[in-house]
Wavefront OBJ file of the C-alpha trace (Angstrom):
o trace
v 18.786 -11.626 -11.616
v 20.433 -9.545 -8.940
v 17.898 -9.157 -6.085
v 18.687 -5.530 -5.443
v 18.286 -4.537 -9.067
v 15.062 -6.506 -9.336
v 13.742 -4.178 -6.617
v 14.229 -1.302 -9.045
v 12.113 -3.088 -11.613
v 9.427 -3.897 -9.036
v 9.453 -0.294 -7.873
v 8.996 0.905 -11.440
v 6.087 -1.477 -11.922
v 4.494 -0.254 -8.708
v 4.763 3.394 -9.683
v 3.472 2.677 -13.167
v 0.483 0.985 -11.568
v -0.413 4.097 -9.607
v -1.419 5.735 -12.855
v -3.620 2.892 -14.036
v -5.878 2.623 -10.986
v -8.894 2.929 -13.225
v -8.219 -0.459 -14.820
v -10.517 -3.345 -13.995
v -9.548 -5.695 -11.170
v -7.750 -8.916 -12.023
v -9.091 -10.725 -8.939
v -9.115 -14.516 -9.189
v -11.681 -16.526 -7.221
v -9.358 -19.433 -6.394
v -9.123 -21.311 -3.123
v -6.481 -19.851 -0.855
v -5.440 -20.186 2.730
v -3.884 -16.973 4.054
v -1.497 -17.970 6.848
v -2.624 -16.916 10.348
v -0.114 -14.793 12.185
v 0.401 -13.936 15.818
v 3.075 -11.466 14.913
v 2.522 -9.356 11.791
v 5.378 -8.492 9.395
v 8.331 -7.634 11.599
v 10.200 -6.800 8.424
v 9.809 -7.173 4.697
v 11.446 -10.598 4.527
v 9.129 -12.016 7.205
v 6.088 -10.667 5.398
v 7.164 -12.215 2.115
v 7.868 -15.590 3.699
v 4.444 -15.557 5.392
v 2.712 -14.992 2.100
v 4.770 -17.653 0.326
v 3.425 -20.274 2.750
v -0.133 -19.725 1.535
v -1.702 -22.819 -0.001
v -4.762 -23.618 -2.024
v -5.574 -26.818 -0.103
v -8.589 -25.525 1.803
v -12.333 -25.864 1.614
v -12.767 -22.145 2.296
v -12.888 -20.152 -0.942
v -11.569 -16.618 -0.844
v -9.933 -14.136 -3.211
v -6.324 -14.830 -4.066
v -4.518 -11.516 -4.389
v -1.278 -10.815 -6.192
v 1.199 -7.976 -5.462
v 0.069 -4.904 -7.380
v -3.615 -5.903 -7.559
v -5.908 -2.839 -7.501
v -9.055 -2.434 -5.441
v -12.065 -4.454 -6.623
v -14.340 -2.461 -8.896
v -17.347 -2.957 -6.619
v -17.467 -2.356 -2.867
v -19.665 -4.489 -0.606
v -19.583 -1.900 2.176
v -22.607 0.148 3.186
v -23.091 3.332 1.170
v -24.487 5.437 4.022
v -23.742 9.173 3.948
v -21.895 9.422 7.254
v -20.453 12.907 6.937
v -17.115 11.765 5.571
v -15.931 12.904 2.164
v -15.260 9.880 -0.025
v -12.035 10.461 -1.950
v -9.955 8.624 -4.533
v -6.209 8.155 -4.270
v -5.496 10.700 -6.964
v -7.012 13.368 -4.689
v -3.958 12.948 -2.438
v -1.653 14.031 -5.248
v -1.346 17.824 -5.608
v -2.137 19.325 -8.977
v 0.821 19.286 -11.350
v 2.766 16.500 -9.629
v 3.391 13.328 -11.650
v 5.427 10.528 -10.066
v 6.191 8.967 -13.431
v 8.336 11.991 -14.239
v 10.938 10.490 -11.920
v 10.988 7.351 -14.054
v 11.337 9.441 -17.189
v 14.179 11.371 -15.589
v 16.241 8.246 -14.879
v 15.088 5.811 -17.567
v 18.137 6.332 -19.791
v 20.494 5.594 -16.897
v 18.506 2.494 -15.947
v 18.646 1.229 -19.514
v 22.456 1.350 -19.446
v 22.825 -0.658 -16.223
v 23.362 -4.390 -16.122
v 21.325 -6.408 -13.631
v 24.421 -7.141 -11.553
v 25.726 -3.572 -11.543
v 25.863 -2.184 -7.958
v 25.126 1.252 -9.404
v 21.564 0.040 -9.953
v 20.856 -0.004 -6.216
v 22.471 3.391 -5.805
v 20.179 4.785 -8.477
v 17.209 3.112 -6.864
v 18.048 4.870 -3.600
v 18.113 8.231 -5.361
v 14.761 7.565 -6.995
v 13.184 6.383 -3.752
v 14.463 9.479 -1.947
v 12.681 11.651 -4.498
v 9.504 9.642 -3.936
v 9.841 10.113 -0.181
v 9.935 13.871 -0.764
v 6.825 13.931 -2.947
v 4.476 16.825 -2.134
v 1.120 16.261 -0.452
v -2.236 17.953 -1.001
v -2.412 20.474 1.831
v -6.052 21.225 0.979
v -7.001 17.897 2.562
v -5.342 18.640 5.911
v -7.925 18.310 8.681
v -10.673 16.934 6.409
v -12.963 14.070 7.408
v -12.390 11.506 4.689
v -13.349 8.007 3.642
v -10.605 6.285 1.651
v -10.349 2.668 0.418
v -7.121 0.714 0.257
v -4.992 -2.222 1.324
v -2.994 -2.403 4.533
v 0.680 -2.961 5.297
v 0.657 -3.913 9.021
v 2.890 -2.181 11.557
v 1.517 -3.001 15.023
v -0.568 -5.943 16.212
v -1.612 -7.526 19.481
v -3.953 -10.371 20.396
v -4.590 -11.162 16.754
v -5.605 -7.611 15.829
v -3.827 -4.964 13.770
v -4.155 -1.467 15.207
v -1.543 0.425 13.189
v -0.725 0.109 9.501
v 0.111 1.884 6.287
v -2.838 2.305 3.929
v -1.807 1.936 0.283
v -3.677 1.895 -3.046
v -2.668 -1.583 -4.231
v -2.054 -4.961 -2.654
v 1.483 -5.806 -1.550
v 2.896 -2.264 -1.445
v 5.678 -1.891 1.172
v 5.762 -5.700 1.544
v 6.012 -7.504 -1.786
v 6.986 -4.491 -3.856
v 8.757 -1.244 -2.880
v 6.624 1.502 -1.321
v 4.666 4.051 -3.367
v 5.320 7.807 -3.080
v 4.545 9.325 0.296
v 1.527 11.105 -1.177
v 0.083 7.651 -1.871
v 0.671 6.292 1.641
v -1.323 6.972 4.819
v -0.296 6.017 8.356
v -3.434 4.765 10.138
v -4.052 4.128 13.831
v -7.459 2.668 14.629
v -9.800 3.296 17.526
v -9.468 0.707 20.268
v -12.490 -1.403 19.288
v -12.014 -1.256 15.510
v -8.687 -2.961 14.833
v -8.356 -5.367 11.893
v -8.345 -9.142 12.338
v -4.988 -10.559 11.220
v -6.801 -13.300 9.316
v -8.439 -10.617 7.163
v -5.350 -8.489 6.664
v -5.263 -9.394 2.978
v -8.630 -7.766 2.256
v -9.227 -4.144 1.134
v -10.817 -1.758 3.651
v -12.592 1.556 3.868
v -10.836 3.833 6.353
v -12.672 6.774 7.927
v -11.134 9.560 9.962
v -9.558 12.985 9.981
v -6.735 13.163 7.450
v -3.651 15.190 8.395
v -0.562 15.996 6.342
v 1.897 14.635 8.888
v 4.918 12.916 7.366
v 6.066 9.768 9.116
v 8.833 7.257 8.503
v 8.367 3.586 9.423
v 10.398 0.416 9.025
v 8.569 -0.525 5.833
v 7.946 2.855 4.216
v 7.226 6.546 4.656
v 3.800 8.174 4.730
v 2.825 11.707 3.750
v -0.526 11.532 5.538
v -1.917 10.117 8.753
v -5.305 9.244 10.246
v -5.577 8.773 14.003
v -8.630 7.279 15.727
v -9.682 5.715 12.442
v -12.605 3.365 11.939
v -12.444 0.490 9.462
v -14.931 -1.427 7.316
v -14.387 -4.199 4.792
v -14.500 -2.799 1.280
l 1 2 3 4 5 6 7 8 9 10 11 12 13 14 15 16 17 18 19 20 21 22 23 24 25 26 27 28 29 30 31 32 33 34 35 36 37 38 39 40 41 42 43 44 45 46 47 48 49 50 51 52 53 54 55 56 57 58 59 60 61 62 63 64 65 66 67 68 69 70 71 72 73 74 75 76 77 78 79 80 81 82 83 84 85 86 87 88 89 90 91 92 93 94 95 96 97 98 99 100 101 102 103 104 105 106 107 108 109 110 111 112 113 114 115 116 117 118 119 120 121 122 123 124 125 126 127 128 129 130 131 132 133 134 135 136 137 138 139 140 141 142 143 144 145 146 147 148 149 150 151 152 153 154 155 156 157 158 159 160 161 162 163 164 165 166 167 168 169 170 171 172 173 174 175 176 177 178 179 180 181 182 183 184 185 186 187 188 189 190 191 192 193 194 195 196 197 198 199 200 201 202 203 204 205 206 207 208 209 210 211 212 213 214 215 216 217 218 219 220 221 222 223 224 225 226 227 228 229 230 231 232 233 234
């Protein structure tokens, strides 16, 4: 299959997933060895190759995650009322907006394209541009929130990740194309609360003040941001 066109299919699967976040987790408790990294995901290809080197030959048992996996149904984090409003990902989507309408809009054209047709990538670009212009929920601007998700690393130093995109499912922006901007948050952590690169594959709770600042990065665009964020394993 043409690699570029397969991205369209992956993108469609990712967007479809956004509207099934209520489904139960498909986590598998198999042995896995997430590769340590001194430099985190310089680009999408590097990130994919890092993940592909994971093996199951280890005595340490952890959760093996697959691209598109949702958050686990149960959080192990403390449930203390800390003054932050706990929100779900659908709260970031303004009322009346449905990302799947973009798929509906272009599905007939996609159905007519062969896998090797260069027009497929052109259409993908049009669809992604519409996703990058998705509206955000302005009512959340300036709110103290607590939001769970997976991370797509952007900046790391000394084995710690201090800047990343927070996304609702594992592998977004790395293994599969990015979700709409209203389902992506740019996060910068406080100095003493960065994420260990060896635990970058785990889901996290992120706490901080949410702002509706749009940002473009090398691996995807974000419609929200949280600066001076604190993190906790989910």
